[in-house]
N, C-alpha and C positions, 0 to 999 in steps of 0.2 A: 557586561553582558547585554545582549539585546533584550529589550522588553518583549516578552512573549505575549502579545495581545490576543492572538487567536486562542490560546489556552485559557484566557480570562473572559471570553465571551459567554454571557449568561442568557442569551435569547432562548426561549423554549424550543424553537425549531432546531437550533444549533445543538442544544443538549440532547434532543430527541435523536438527531442524526448520529451523534456520538454514541448514544446508548444502543442504537440499532447496530452500529459497527461493532461495538463490544459484544453484543448478543450473537451476531453472525460469527465473529471470531471464536467465541466460546463454543457455540454449537458445532461449528465445522471442526474445531480441534478435538472435541469429544468424539464426534463421528469418525474422524480420521483415526484417532487412537483406537477406538473400538473395532473399526474395520481391520486395521493392521493386527490387532490382538487376536481377533477371530480367525484371520487367515493363518497366523502363526500356530495357534492352537489346532486348527483343523488340519493343517499340513503336517505338523511335527508330532502331534499327539494321536490324531486319528488317521493319519496318512491319507488325507482327503483334501482336495482343493475346492473351495467354494467358488462357483461360477460368478464372475463379475465383481468379486469383492475387491480385487486390485484396482480395477477401473474406478469403482466407487470411491475407494480410498484416495486415488489420484485426484478425482474431482473435488473431494472434500479438502484435499491439500491445496489445490489451486485456489479455491475460494478463500481458504484460510490465509494463504500467502498474499493475495492481492488486496483483500480487505485489511489484512494486517499491515501491509505496506502503507496503505492510506492512513490508517490510524497512527502508525509510527511516524509518518511525516507530519501529521497534525501535532503529535506530542513532541516533535523534534527529537525523537529518540532513534531516528534512522541512522544507519552507519555513515560515518563521515571521517575523513582524515583531517584532523584539525592541527596540522603542522603549523599553519599560519598563526593560529592562536598562541601556540607555544613560542614562536619566534618573535612576533610583534606585540603580543599581549593585547589588551583591549585598546581600541582606538579606531580612527577612520580607515586606516589601511586594512585592518582586519574586517571591519564592517563592509568595506568596498569589495574585498575578496569574497566575502560571504554573499554579497549581493550578486556578484558575477556568477558564482557557483550555483546559486539558487535559480538565476535566470537561465543558465545553461541546463540545469536539471529540468526546468519547466519546458524549455524548447525541445529537449530530447524526449521528454514524456509526451509532448504534443505530436512529435514525429511518430512515436510508437503508437499513439492513439489513432493517428491517421491510417496506419497500416492495419491496425486492429479493426477499425471501422470497415475497411475494405473486406476483411475477413468476415465480419458480421454480415455484411450485405451478401457476400458470396454464400455463406452458410445458410442464410434465410432463403435465398433463391434456390439453392440446391436441396434444401431440406436435409442437411447433413445430420446423421445420427451417430452415436458412439458405436464402437464395434461390438461389444459384448452386451451391454444393457439396453442398447437402442434408444438411449436418451437423446433428446434434441440438443445438439452441440451449441445452439444459440444461447442456451442458459449458462453454459460454462464460459463461453466467450463474452457474453453479456456481463457476467460477474467481473471478468477481467477488465472490461471496458469501464464499468462503474468504479472499480478500485483504482484504475489508472487515472480516471477523470478526477476523482477526489484527490489523488496524489498530486496531479498537476495543479489543481486549485490551491492546495496547501503550499506547494512550492512557490506559487505566485504570491500568496500572502507572505511567505517568508522573504521573498525578494523585496516586496514593498517595505517590510519591517527593516531589512538590512539596508535598503536604499535610504530610508528615513534616518537610520543610525549613521550612515555615511555622511549625509548632508548636514544633519543637526546634532552631531555627536557632542555630548557633554562629558567631560572627564568624570570618572567614577568617584564616589565619595571616599574610596579607600586611598586615592592618590593625594 
């Protein structure tokens, strides 16, 4: 297995960043759940629809998804198809394939970030607001940008770890 250095970093700012991510994920998931619960109760019990609650729940969901994606990438618990691990086991080939996939994920995330940056600039210039609640959309898109930026950073760290394992791979103690 690759040594997971980024999960072992104990710098206070690194830990603070992770704690902020956890807090934002927790709050946004609670807000999302409560908003959906309120809408269901209002609609099906009281036959009344709360204005803007669906948009509010969507915003909480977007924040939860993008910050959660960043945290999952940090923890290396993001979704991956590890067929190469099964076929080749631990070794340089596996580490090399991991390095390639991490680099590809990093590049694709940068591509999406570039498009998202253009959307941020457009949104700021136009003063775009949400349809129902009239909230500035820059906050939602900004959260997406922060989450994807952290995701790209963590993919880059994973790439360097995988590249290091490819170049200086030592057999595991179990072999």
